[in-house]
N, C-alpha and C positions, 0 to 999 in steps of 0.2 A: 750515535745520536742518543740523547738522554731519554730514558724510559720514564713515563709518568704513570703512576698507578693510583687508582681510586680504591678505597676500601670496599666500596659497594657502588654500583652504577656503571656507566659506560662512557668512555670518550669516543668521539666520532673518528672516522678515518681522516686522512689528510685533506687539507684544503688544496685547491688548485694552485700550484706553485707560482704561476704567472700572476694570479690575482694577489697572492700574498706579497710577491715582489713589488707590486704596484701600490700596496696599501699606504706607505709613507707619503707618496705623492697624492693619492686619492683623498686621504684623510687630512692631509696638511699637518701631520705630526710625525716626528721621528720616533717610531716604536723601537723598543729594545730588541736586539737581534735574538736574544733567547726566547722572546715572545713570538717573533716571526718563525723561529725554528719550531716552537710548540705548535703553531698553526699548521706548519708544513707536515707535522706528524699527526695532529689532532685538531680538526676543525670544529672546536666546541665539544660539548658533552656535559653530562652532569652526574653527580653522585656524591658520595661521602669521601672525604679525606680525613681519616680518623673519625672524630665526632662531628666534624663540620660539613654541612651540605654546601656544595659549590656548583654553580652553573657557569660554565664557560660559554660565552656567546660565539656564534659562528662568525667567520671573517666578514661575510657579507652583511651581517647584522650590526656590526660595530658602529658605523656612521648613524644608522637609524636609532639605535638605543641611546647613543650619546646626545643626539638631537632631541629625541622624545623626552629624555630626563632633563633637558636643558642644562647640561653639565657646564658648558662654557659660561652660562649666565650666573649660575649659583656657586660653582666651584671652579673658576678659571684656572687652567693649568692641569686639571685632573682629566685623565682620559680613561673611561671605564671599559673593562673587557669582560665583566661578569658580575655575578651577585651571589648571595647566599640563598637565593630563591625566596627571600622575604624582604626585609627592609634595609639590608646593607649591600652596598656596591663595592666592587673591587676594581682598582684601576692603578694607573701609573701617575706619579706626581712629575709631570713633564717640566716643572719649574726647577727641579733638582737635577744636577748634572748626571747622577747615577740612576735617576728615575726609579726610586723605590716604589714598591707596591703599597698602596694604602687601602684601608677600609673606611668607607664613608656612608653615613645614612642617606638613603635614597629619598626619604621624606624629611623635609627640613634640612636639605642638603646645603651645607656651607663649608667653604674651604677650611675654616678653623676646626671643623670636626673630623678632618681627614687624619686617620691614625696610621702611622707607618707599621706594616706587619711583616714585610719581607724585602730582601734585597732584589730578588728577581723571581721568575717563575719556578725554577727548580727549588729555590729556598722557600717559596710559598708552600709547595707540597710537603717539604720537610717540617716546616713550622706548624702547619695545620694538623699534620699527622700526630705531632707531639702535644699540641695545646688542647687542654680539655675545653669542651663547650661550656660557656658561662651560663 
């Protein structure tokens, strides 16, 4: 299983495997297997990846956060799984076959502002670790 490391901070322990296995049905979206594997290893957490602060939401929070941010209204096809702890959200572009990870403003959220940042969860860790904070 892939190991995910924060420069500083802490990732939580594993999510309940049965709950993770039911997420696609519960949420009505087909999440990437690498993300489901991440949840099975780490049910959320927060800290720095390189210079970037990252908050990964817990599996049980995903539906609530996506509903509260009204993602389906403002950015249809984006499914958020975390944020930078400030004004940017991170999520999957479910309209794309490979479901790349995008960064999108949480305030003034519009699909046109979704910026692809990684291929998948392991790639997100690699890229954030290398990319200087703006």
